[in-house]
MDTraj code that builds the backbone (N, CA, C; nanometers):
import mdtraj as md
import numpy as np

residues = "MET ILE CYS ARG HIS CYS LYS GLN THR ILE ASN TYR ARG THR LEU GLN CYS PRO HIS CYS ALA GLU ILE GLN TRP ARG THR LEU THR ALA ALA THR VAL VAL VAL PHE PHE GLY LEU VAL ILE ALA ASP VAL ALA LEU PRO LEU PHE VAL PRO HIS ARG ALA ARG ALA SER THR THR PRO HIS LEU PRO VAL ILE THR ILE SER ALA ARG LYS LEU TYR THR ALA TYR HIS THR ASP PRO GLY ALA MET ASN ARG ARG LEU VAL GLY HIS VAL VAL ARG ILE SER GLY VAL VAL THR SER ILE ALA GLN ASP PHE ALA ASN ARG PRO VAL VAL SER LEU GLN SER ARG HIS HIS VAL ASN ASP GLN MET THR MET LYS ASP SER GLU ARG VAL ALA ALA ALA LYS LEU HIS THR GLY GLU ARG VAL VAL ILE ASP CYS ALA ARG MET SER SER ILE VAL GLY ILE PRO GLU GLY SER ASP CYS THR PHE GLU SER SER SER ARG".split()
xyz = np.array([
    [-9.7151, 4.7226, -2.1048],
    [-9.6302, 4.6078, -2.1291],
    [-9.7136, 4.4814, -2.1052],
    [-9.6798, 4.3764, -2.1760],
    [-9.7517, 4.2490, -2.1641],
    [-9.6604, 4.1483, -2.0930],
    [-9.7167, 4.0773, -1.9947],
    [-9.6411, 3.9722, -1.9255],
    [-9.6114, 3.8605, -2.0247],
    [-9.4884, 3.8155, -2.0265],
    [-9.4487, 3.7105, -2.1201],
    [-9.5067, 3.5738, -2.0837],
    [-9.5513, 3.5600, -1.9603],
    [-9.5998, 3.4291, -1.9154],
    [-9.7530, 3.4172, -1.9215],
    [-9.8221, 3.5150, -1.8593],
    [-9.9686, 3.5055, -1.8560],
    [-10.0371, 3.5954, -1.9584],
    [-9.9587, 3.6776, -2.0301],
    [-10.0063, 3.7631, -2.1395],
    [-10.1035, 3.8727, -2.0949],
    [-10.1038, 3.9073, -1.9665],
    [-10.1888, 4.0160, -1.9184],
    [-10.1092, 4.1463, -1.9182],
    [-10.1818, 4.2574, -1.9246],
    [-10.1183, 4.3887, -1.9263],
    [-10.0680, 4.4228, -1.7861],
    [-9.9412, 4.4688, -1.7803],
    [-9.8812, 4.5097, -1.6525],
    [-9.8051, 4.6402, -1.6743],
    [-9.7730, 4.7064, -1.5656],
    [-9.6951, 4.8294, -1.5707],
    [-9.5544, 4.7960, -1.6200],
    [-9.4983, 4.8806, -1.7076],
    [-9.3669, 4.8503, -1.7648],
    [-9.2550, 4.8581, -1.6607],
    [-9.2775, 4.9238, -1.5471],
    [-9.1763, 4.9320, -1.4411],
    [-9.1781, 4.8114, -1.3479],
    [-9.2772, 4.7256, -1.3622],
    [-9.2923, 4.6104, -1.2744],
    [-9.1871, 4.5049, -1.3047],
    [-9.1218, 4.4573, -1.2013],
    [-9.0231, 4.3513, -1.2188],
    [-9.0860, 4.2138, -1.2043],
    [-9.1976, 4.2061, -1.1315],
    [-9.2658, 4.0788, -1.1107],
    [-9.4133, 4.0981, -1.1449],
    [-9.4676, 4.0084, -1.2264],
    [-9.6068, 4.0188, -1.2688],
    [-9.6992, 4.0049, -1.1467],
    [-9.7934, 4.0986, -1.1283],
    [-9.8851, 4.0885, -1.0138],
    [-9.9889, 3.9764, -1.0319],
    [-10.0030, 3.9256, -1.1539],
    [-10.1028, 3.8223, -1.1815],
    [-10.0458, 3.6812, -1.1643],
    [-9.9273, 3.6571, -1.2228],
    [-9.8716, 3.5205, -1.2185],
    [-9.7424, 3.5117, -1.1366],
    [-9.6924, 3.6238, -1.0873],
    [-9.5738, 3.6316, -1.0009],
    [-9.4431, 3.5932, -1.0707],
    [-9.4410, 3.5916, -1.2027],
    [-9.3185, 3.5598, -1.2765],
    [-9.2332, 3.6854, -1.2925],
    [-9.1021, 3.6664, -1.2878],
    [-9.0079, 3.7765, -1.3070],
    [-9.0118, 3.8196, -1.4534],
    [-9.0111, 3.9497, -1.4760],
    [-9.0153, 4.0045, -1.6108],
    [-8.8740, 4.0436, -1.6536],
    [-8.8124, 3.9617, -1.7333],
    [-8.6776, 3.9909, -1.7816],
    [-8.6867, 4.0869, -1.8972],
    [-8.6064, 4.1903, -1.8926],
    [-8.6059, 4.2906, -1.9982],
    [-8.5108, 4.2457, -2.1092],
    [-8.5442, 4.2788, -2.2294],
    [-8.4549, 4.2500, -2.3408],
    [-8.3966, 4.3810, -2.3915],
    [-8.2754, 4.3760, -2.4382],
    [-8.2130, 4.4942, -2.4945],
    [-8.2581, 4.5106, -2.6386],
    [-8.2930, 4.6316, -2.6723],
    [-8.3292, 4.6570, -2.8114],
    [-8.2012, 4.6695, -2.8925],
    [-8.2134, 4.6557, -3.0210],
    [-8.0969, 4.6673, -3.1086],
    [-8.0340, 4.8050, -3.0952],
    [-8.1164, 4.9075, -3.0795],
    [-8.0646, 5.0445, -3.0658],
    [-7.9789, 5.0581, -2.9392],
    [-8.0224, 4.9960, -2.8304],
    [-7.9462, 5.0020, -2.7057],
    [-7.8102, 4.9364, -2.7227],
    [-7.8065, 4.8237, -2.7872],
    [-7.6815, 4.7521, -2.8102],
    [-7.5890, 4.8344, -2.8995],
    [-7.6417, 4.8927, -3.0053],
    [-7.5611, 4.9740, -3.0966],
    [-7.5028, 5.0947, -3.0230],
    [-7.5846, 5.1623, -2.9438],
    [-7.5366, 5.2793, -2.8694],
    [-7.4283, 5.2380, -2.7705],
    [-7.4491, 5.1292, -2.6969],
    [-7.3506, 5.0828, -2.5990],
    [-7.2162, 5.0532, -2.6652],
    [-7.2177, 4.9734, -2.7718],
    [-7.0921, 4.9390, -2.8382],
    [-7.0311, 5.0599, -2.9089],
    [-7.1142, 5.1509, -2.9554],
    [-7.0627, 5.2745, -3.0141],
    [-6.9861, 5.3562, -2.9122],
    [-7.0388, 5.3647, -2.7886],
    [-6.9691, 5.4377, -2.6831],
    [-6.8385, 5.3693, -2.6449],
    [-6.8386, 5.2377, -2.6394],
    [-6.7169, 5.1636, -2.6065],
    [-6.6111, 5.1856, -2.7132],
    [-6.6499, 5.1740, -2.8384],
    [-6.5550, 5.1923, -2.9489],
    [-6.5033, 5.3357, -2.9504],
    [-6.5900, 5.4336, -2.9273],
    [-6.5479, 5.5737, -2.9248],
    [-6.4484, 5.5984, -2.8121],
    [-6.4711, 5.5356, -2.6971],
    [-6.3808, 5.5522, -2.5832],
    [-6.2424, 5.4963, -2.6134],
    [-6.2367, 5.3883, -2.6886],
    [-6.1087, 5.3268, -2.7236],
    [-6.0438, 5.3986, -2.8413],
    [-6.1210, 5.4328, -2.9435],
    [-6.0644, 5.4871, -3.0669],
    [-6.0387, 5.6373, -3.0620],
    [-6.1194, 5.7128, -2.9895],
    [-6.1062, 5.8571, -2.9899],
    [-5.9672, 5.9056, -2.9490],
    [-5.9054, 5.8513, -2.8443],
    [-5.7707, 5.8972, -2.8089],
    [-5.6684, 5.8760, -2.9199],
    [-5.6930, 5.7825, -3.0105],
    [-5.5986, 5.7582, -3.1193],
    [-5.6007, 5.8704, -3.2227],
    [-5.7138, 5.9416, -3.2339],
    [-5.7282, 6.0440, -3.3362],
    [-5.7201, 6.1864, -3.2832],
    [-5.7299, 6.2045, -3.1528],
    [-5.7219, 6.3381, -3.0940],
    [-5.5750, 6.3739, -3.0776],
    [-5.5338, 6.4924, -3.1200],
    [-5.3930, 6.5300, -3.1059],
    [-5.3490, 6.5271, -2.9593],
    [-5.2311, 6.4735, -2.9378],
    [-5.1771, 6.4616, -2.8032],
    [-5.1065, 6.5911, -2.7655],
    [-5.1358, 6.6422, -2.6476],
    [-5.0664, 6.7609, -2.5988],
    [-4.9631, 6.7180, -2.4967],
    [-4.8544, 6.7873, -2.4963],
    [-4.7479, 6.7548, -2.4012],
    [-4.7976, 6.7784, -2.2601],
    [-4.7733, 6.6830, -2.1734],
    [-4.8207, 6.6920, -2.0370],
    [-4.7572, 6.8090, -1.9629],
    [-4.6324, 6.8380, -1.9930],
    [-4.5623, 6.9446, -1.9220],
    [-4.6293, 7.0799, -1.9433],
    [-4.6863, 7.1031, -2.0613],
    [-4.7461, 7.2329, -2.0884],
    [-4.8845, 7.2474, -2.0246],
    [-4.9519, 7.1376, -1.9942],
    [-5.0853, 7.1463, -1.9369],
    [-5.0848, 7.1326, -1.7855],
    [-4.9776, 7.0795, -1.7277],
    [-4.9703, 7.0602, -1.5837],
    [-4.8940, 7.1763, -1.5211],
    [-4.9589, 7.2495, -1.4298],
    [-4.8871, 7.3590, -1.3664],
    [-4.7796, 7.3040, -1.2715],
    [-4.6750, 7.3824, -1.2530],
    [-4.5701, 7.3414, -1.1598],
    [-4.6186, 7.3686, -1.0180],
    [-4.6240, 7.2641, -0.9381],
    [-4.6714, 7.2771, -0.8013],
    [-4.5532, 7.2964, -0.7074],
    [-4.5754, 7.3675, -0.5971],
    [-4.4681, 7.3816, -0.4999],
    [-4.4348, 7.2462, -0.4378],
    [-4.3094, 7.2317, -0.3957],
    [-4.2614, 7.1045, -0.3415],
    [-4.2399, 7.1175, -0.1912],
    [-4.2896, 7.0195, -0.1175],
    [-4.2619, 7.0089, 0.0258],
    [-4.1707, 6.8890, 0.0431],
    [-4.0535, 6.9099, 0.1021],
    [-3.9565, 6.8028, 0.1232],
    [-3.9646, 6.7567, 0.2679],
    [-3.9718, 6.6239, 0.2865],
    [-3.9857, 6.5668, 0.4205],
    [-3.9313, 6.4244, 0.4197],
    [-3.8824, 6.3781, 0.5333],
    [-3.8361, 6.2393, 0.5426],
    [-3.9550, 6.1482, 0.5692],
    [-3.9402, 6.0208, 0.5386],
    [-4.0479, 5.9242, 0.5599],
    [-4.0847, 5.9168, 0.7081],
    [-3.9859, 5.9242, 0.7950],
    [-4.0137, 5.9188, 0.9397],
    [-4.0933, 6.0395, 0.9873],
    [-4.0538, 6.1605, 0.9424],
    [-4.1266, 6.2817, 0.9833],
    [-4.2671, 6.2831, 0.9243],
    [-4.2819, 6.2319, 0.8023],
    [-4.4130, 6.2241, 0.7399],
    [-4.5051, 6.1345, 0.8213],
    [-4.4535, 6.0189, 0.8642],
    [-4.5328, 5.9270, 0.9463],
    [-4.5736, 5.9946, 1.0770],
    [-4.4788, 6.0592, 1.1426],
    [-4.5078, 6.1236, 1.2713],
    [-4.6144, 6.2307, 1.2547],
    [-4.6033, 6.3111, 1.1487],
    [-4.7008, 6.4175, 1.1256],
    [-4.8396, 6.3610, 1.0984],
    [-4.8494, 6.2563, 1.0156],
    [-4.9787, 6.1954, 0.9865],
    [-5.0350, 6.1240, 1.1082],
    [-4.9496, 6.0602, 1.1845],
    [-4.9957, 5.9868, 1.3020],
    [-5.0477, 6.0833, 1.4088],
    [-4.9863, 6.2018, 1.4194],
    [-5.0259, 6.3010, 1.5183],
    [-5.1577, 6.3685, 1.4811],
    [-5.1677, 6.4198, 1.3566],
    [-5.2888, 6.4904, 1.3132],
    [-5.3063, 6.4756, 1.1622],
    [-5.3715, 6.3666, 1.1178],
    [-5.3852, 6.3424, 0.9739],
    [-5.4602, 6.4532, 0.9002],
    [-5.5616, 6.5111, 0.9618],
    [-5.6383, 6.6172, 0.8965],
    [-5.5534, 6.7399, 0.8683],
    [-5.4759, 6.7812, 0.9661],
    [-5.3883, 6.8973, 0.9482],
    [-5.2836, 6.8691, 0.8421],
    [-5.2320, 6.7478, 0.8391],
    [-5.1295, 6.7134, 0.7406],
    [-5.1885, 6.7111, 0.6000],
    [-5.3085, 6.6576, 0.5847],
    [-5.3746, 6.6583, 0.4532],
    [-5.3944, 6.8017, 0.4043],
    [-5.4390, 6.8909, 0.4937],
    [-5.4599, 7.0306, 0.4550],
    [-5.3278, 7.0966, 0.4161],
    [-5.2207, 7.0639, 0.4858],
    [-5.0896, 7.1234, 0.4585],
    [-5.0356, 7.0783, 0.3222],
    [-5.0609, 6.9529, 0.2857],
    [-4.9996, 6.8969, 0.1654],
    [-5.0818, 6.9145, 0.0381],
    [-5.2086, 6.9517, 0.0506],
    [-5.2919, 6.9644, -0.0686],
    [-5.2349, 7.0734, -0.1596],
    [-5.2290, 7.0429, -0.2890],
    [-5.1767, 7.1380, -0.3861],
    [-5.0250, 7.1434, -0.3920],
    [-4.9592, 7.0460, -0.3299],
    [-4.8133, 7.0407, -0.3300],
    [-4.7662, 6.9046, -0.3801],
    [-4.6472, 6.9028, -0.4368],
    [-4.5780, 6.7768, -0.4613],
    [-4.5024, 6.7480, -0.3319],
    [-4.5122, 6.6250, -0.2842],
    [-4.4439, 6.5883, -0.1608],
    [-4.3210, 6.5056, -0.1971],
    [-4.2046, 6.5562, -0.1613],
    [-4.0771, 6.4885, -0.1888],
    [-4.0352, 6.4171, -0.0606],
    [-4.0393, 6.2825, -0.0645],
    [-4.0123, 6.1999, 0.0532],
    [-3.8790, 6.1292, 0.0361],
    [-3.7939, 6.1413, 0.1360],
    [-3.6676, 6.0673, 0.1350],
    [-3.6769, 5.9577, 0.2395],
    [-3.6219, 5.8425, 0.2068],
    [-3.6269, 5.7330, 0.3019],
    [-3.5565, 5.6095, 0.2509],
    [-3.5597, 5.5066, 0.3338],
    [-3.4944, 5.3795, 0.3053],
    [-3.6002, 5.2782, 0.2627],
    [-3.5748, 5.2105, 0.1519],
    [-3.6686, 5.1126, 0.0973],
    [-3.6726, 4.9885, 0.1870],
    [-3.7942, 4.9501, 0.2270],
    [-3.8106, 4.8267, 0.3040],
    [-3.8687, 4.7144, 0.2192],
    [-3.9449, 4.7506, 0.1141],
    [-3.9970, 4.6482, 0.0235],
    [-4.0455, 4.7123, -0.1051],
    [-4.0537, 4.6288, -0.2083],
    [-4.1076, 4.6694, -0.3373],
    [-4.2123, 4.5647, -0.3736],
    [-4.3342, 4.6097, -0.4018],
    [-4.4426, 4.5165, -0.4333],
    [-4.5249, 4.5752, -0.5476],
    [-4.6416, 4.5161, -0.5721],
    [-4.7346, 4.5673, -0.6723],
    [-4.8723, 4.5755, -0.6091],
    [-4.9506, 4.6751, -0.6547],
    [-5.0874, 4.6850, -0.6063],
    [-5.1797, 4.6036, -0.6957],
    [-5.3111, 4.6142, -0.6751],
    [-5.4083, 4.5350, -0.7514],
    [-5.4052, 4.5664, -0.9005],
    [-5.3556, 4.6854, -0.9386],
    [-5.3484, 4.7233, -1.0802],
    [-5.2070, 4.7030, -1.1355],
    [-5.1263, 4.6277, -1.0658],
    [-4.9877, 4.5967, -1.1047],
    [-4.8973, 4.7190, -1.1114],
    [-4.9313, 4.8247, -1.0360],
    [-4.8428, 4.9400, -1.0257],
    [-4.7425, 4.9123, -0.9143],
    [-4.6183, 4.9580, -0.9310],
    [-4.5193, 4.9357, -0.8257],
    [-4.5551, 5.0128, -0.6990],
    [-4.5373, 4.9482, -0.5849],
    [-4.5573, 5.0115, -0.4545],
    [-4.4264, 4.9998, -0.3778],
    [-4.3685, 5.1139, -0.3440],
    [-4.2420, 5.1166, -0.2706],
    [-4.2728, 5.1534, -0.1260],
    [-4.2288, 5.0702, -0.0334],
    [-4.2473, 5.0968, 0.1088],
    [-4.1205, 5.1603, 0.1633],
    [-4.1384, 5.2701, 0.2380],
    [-4.0261, 5.3393, 0.2988],
    [-4.0339, 5.3257, 0.4499],
    [-3.9213, 5.3000, 0.5118],
    [-3.9162, 5.2798, 0.6566],
    [-3.9521, 5.4092, 0.7280],
    [-4.0480, 5.3996, 0.8201],
    [-4.0856, 5.5174, 0.8972],
    [-4.0764, 5.4910, 1.0469],
    [-4.1278, 5.3819, 1.0931],
    [-4.1200, 5.3401, 1.2331],
    [-4.1048, 5.1883, 1.2358],
    [-4.0698, 5.1361, 1.3506],
    [-4.0539, 4.9918, 1.3646],
    [-4.1846, 4.9218, 1.3260],
    [-4.1810, 4.8337, 1.2282],
    [-4.2950, 4.7553, 1.1785],
    [-4.4005, 4.8391, 1.1074],
    [-4.3735, 4.9660, 1.0767],
    [-4.4681, 5.0496, 1.0037],
    [-4.3934, 5.1124, 0.8872],
    [-4.4529, 5.1069, 0.7686],
    [-4.3887, 5.1607, 0.6490],
    [-4.4839, 5.2518, 0.5737],
    [-4.4306, 5.3636, 0.5239],
    [-4.5069, 5.4511, 0.4359],
    [-4.5175, 5.3813, 0.2997],
    [-4.6348, 5.3866, 0.2371],
    [-4.6583, 5.3179, 0.1100],
    [-4.6673, 5.4195, -0.0029],
    [-4.5804, 5.4089, -0.1029],
    [-4.5794, 5.5008, -0.2162],
    [-4.6128, 5.4231, -0.3442],
    [-4.7284, 5.4511, -0.4025],
    [-4.7694, 5.3858, -0.5269],
    [-4.7127, 5.4664, -0.6431],
    [-4.6277, 5.4020, -0.7196],
    [-4.5566, 5.4682, -0.8284],
    [-4.6412, 5.4688, -0.9555],
    [-4.6113, 5.5625, -1.0446],
    [-4.6735, 5.5633, -1.1764],
    [-4.6213, 5.4441, -1.2557],
    [-4.6973, 5.4008, -1.3540],
    [-4.6545, 5.2887, -1.4388],
    [-4.5212, 5.3166, -1.5068],
    [-4.4953, 5.4433, -1.5370],
    [-4.3698, 5.4795, -1.6040],
    [-4.2471, 5.4528, -1.5166],
    [-4.2671, 5.4295, -1.3877],
    [-4.1567, 5.4047, -1.2943],
    [-4.1326, 5.2557, -1.2694],
    [-4.2008, 5.1700, -1.3452],
    [-4.1916, 5.0255, -1.3241],
    [-4.0481, 4.9741, -1.3361],
    [-3.9749, 5.0182, -1.4385],
    [-3.8378, 4.9702, -1.4601],
    [-3.7471, 5.0154, -1.3463],
    [-3.7598, 5.1419, -1.3079],
    [-3.6763, 5.1941, -1.1989],
    [-3.7078, 5.1232, -1.0678],
    [-3.8352, 5.0944, -1.0417],
    [-3.8735, 5.0256, -0.9182],
    [-3.8189, 4.8831, -0.9159],
    [-3.8124, 4.8192, -1.0317],
    [-3.7619, 4.6820, -1.0397],
    [-3.6129, 4.6754, -1.0069],
    [-3.5408, 4.7858, -1.0239],
    [-3.3971, 4.7891, -0.9961],
    [-3.3660, 4.8204, -0.8497],
    [-3.4684, 4.8539, -0.7714],
    [-3.4468, 4.8892, -0.6306],
    [-3.4079, 4.7686, -0.5474],
    [-3.3404, 4.7960, -0.4368],
    [-3.3045, 4.6929, -0.3389],
    [-3.3471, 4.7414, -0.2016],
    [-3.3864, 4.6495, -0.1153],
    [-3.4194, 4.6893, 0.0209],
    [-3.2939, 4.7460, 0.0864],
    [-3.3139, 4.8465, 0.1692],
    [-3.2019, 4.9145, 0.2341],
    [-3.1473, 5.0308, 0.1540],
    [-3.1915, 5.0454, 0.0292],
    [-3.1448, 5.1539, -0.0560],
    [-3.2162, 5.2837, -0.0186],
    [-3.1440, 5.3948, -0.0188],
    [-3.2019, 5.5261, 0.0102],
    [-3.2518, 5.5875, -0.1208],
    [-3.3775, 5.6360, -0.1203],
    [-3.4375, 5.6951, -0.2390],
    [-3.5078, 5.8262, -0.2032],
    [-3.5365, 5.9033, -0.3062],
    [-3.6181, 6.0238, -0.2936],
    [-3.7323, 6.0082, -0.3933],
    [-3.8548, 6.0195, -0.3427],
    [-3.9742, 5.9963, -0.4240],
    [-4.0624, 6.1211, -0.4197],
    [-4.1097, 6.1636, -0.5364],
    [-4.2038, 6.2752, -0.5464],
    [-4.3439, 6.2192, -0.5673],
    [-4.4388, 6.2597, -0.4818],
    [-4.5769, 6.2127, -0.4929],
    [-4.6702, 6.3304, -0.5190],
    [-4.7563, 6.3137, -0.6193],
    [-4.8523, 6.4181, -0.6537],
    [-4.9653, 6.4257, -0.5520],
    [-4.9993, 6.3130, -0.4887],
    [-5.1074, 6.3101, -0.3900],
    [-5.0637, 6.2307, -0.2679],
    [-5.1059, 6.2793, -0.1535],
    [-5.0785, 6.2101, -0.0275],
    [-5.2078, 6.1977, 0.0507],
    [-5.2187, 6.0881, 0.1238],
    [-5.3300, 6.0677, 0.2152],
    [-5.2794, 5.9750, 0.3240],
    [-5.3672, 5.9357, 0.4130],
    [-5.3264, 5.8394, 0.5149],
    [-5.4409, 5.7452, 0.5428],
    [-5.4046, 5.6238, 0.5760],
    [-5.5019, 5.5241, 0.6187],
    [-5.4593, 5.4819, 0.7579],
    [-5.5439, 5.5111, 0.8556],
    [-5.5170, 5.4841, 0.9968],
    [-5.3823, 5.5459, 1.0373],
    [-5.3574, 5.6677, 0.9926],
    [-5.2363, 5.7389, 1.0305],
    [-5.1103, 5.6978, 0.9566],
    [-5.1208, 5.6061, 0.8613],
    [-5.0038, 5.5619, 0.7848],
    [-5.0057, 5.6317, 0.6491],
    [-4.8995, 5.7057, 0.6143],
    [-4.8965, 5.7797, 0.4887],
    [-4.9041, 5.6897, 0.3663],
    [-4.9852, 5.7337, 0.2693],
    [-5.0019, 5.6646, 0.1418],
    [-4.9847, 5.7670, 0.0308],
    [-4.8833, 5.7485, -0.0529],
    [-4.8608, 5.8376, -0.1664],
    [-4.9117, 5.7736, -0.2936],
    [-4.9582, 5.8556, -0.3888],
    [-5.0008, 5.8030, -0.5182],
    [-4.9514, 5.8952, -0.6290],
    [-4.9497, 5.8417, -0.7512],
    [-4.8934, 5.9131, -0.8665],
    [-4.7511, 5.9579, -0.8369],
    [-4.6713, 5.8662, -0.7858],
    [-4.5358, 5.8979, -0.7423],
    [-4.4336, 5.8669, -0.8518],
    [-4.3244, 5.9426, -0.8491],
    [-4.2117, 5.9207, -0.9396],
    [-4.0840, 5.9309, -0.8576],
    [-3.9785, 5.8697, -0.9078],
    [-3.8488, 5.8846, -0.8430],
    [-3.7942, 6.0214, -0.8802],
    [-3.7372, 6.0908, -0.7861],
    [-3.6724, 6.2179, -0.8174],
    [-3.5631, 6.1891, -0.9171],
    [-3.5505, 6.2717, -1.0187],
    [-3.4589, 6.2418, -1.1299],
    [-3.3154, 6.2206, -1.0833],
    [-3.2686, 6.2905, -0.9804],
    [-3.1303, 6.2738, -0.9360],
    [-3.1107, 6.1507, -0.8484],
    [-3.2226, 6.0922, -0.7961],
    [-3.2062, 5.9777, -0.7062],
    [-3.1960, 5.8451, -0.7798],
    [-3.2389, 5.8363, -0.9062],
    [-3.2331, 5.7095, -0.9802],
    [-3.1392, 5.7253, -1.0940],
])
top = md.Topology()
chain = top.add_chain()
for i, resn in enumerate(residues, 1):
    res = top.add_residue(resn, chain, resSeq=i)
    for name in ("N", "CA", "C"):
        top.add_atom(name, md.element.get_by_symbol(name[0]), res)
traj = md.Trajectory(xyz[None], top)
């Protein structure tokens, strides 16, 4: 490779010329740009042409564990590792009282369920539950099914959650 400033030969991996100490800015070749935009376009367009399969037929039915928001908090607060192991591979059905409805950084609804004084379990709902979450009121009793559960500092966090069909 040739330094653009002093025109001396340098190693192509060098970021700074050893002769003149100038930074070597790389330029994208036309082929690189074409490949990059081709991948972006394929990522956007491919789902439009691939046949859609029904989600119900590809998703296995997982066993359901039913628990209240308070008991879930107590179990996670006592031994989060044991609770994570117990809940893996299960849908967790949580019943509780709504303390707040908010949105996360991706504008997904987050429903907080009362578990202990000043502590709330956080359930991040699927986008498909946005309308149902908007109709919620604090103090309302709900049942939420979560595909994944975890905890942050002993506080339960659900994700990919939906309202149980009979509760909404």
